[in-house]
C-alpha positions, 0 to 999 in steps of 0.5 A: 071488018075483022072477025075478031081476035085469033083464038090463041091470042084471046087464050093467051089474053085470058090467061094473062088477065086471070094471073093479073087478076090474082097478083093484082089483089082486087085492084084490077078492074078491066083488061082490054086487048087492043092492037093488031089482034083486034084490028085484024092484022095479028101475024104469028111470029111477028105481032105482039099482044097488046094488053091494057089493064085498068086498075082502081089504084096505083100499083106498088112496085113489089106487086108489079114484080109479083105479077111479072113473075106470075106472067113468066110462066106463060112465056112458053105458051104464048101465041107464036112466041109473041111479046107481051106489051102490057100497060096499066091505067089508074081510074079513080072516080072523078079523077083523070087516069094515068097511064103506066108502063107495066111490061115484065 
């Protein structure tokens, strides 16, 4: 069992999550790091950073554009020049969630 995600990945995921929280204006309910970073196989310079954002409502295109702009400033500081692979899921009480691609 891995010791947990590498610190550089956790720092990056926290920075992405904070910018998402601000950009999504209260829609963000959770952010889940997944993939190789949590399974123990993340490799700097090779692996991407997988992040799932869970929102309580659909995210309009202009808000996603604002999120992409907010995340653009993080590209230079990402771990090992990793790509960010981000999706979001809409979760409403009593209704099934839907997965949406939100990669900037």
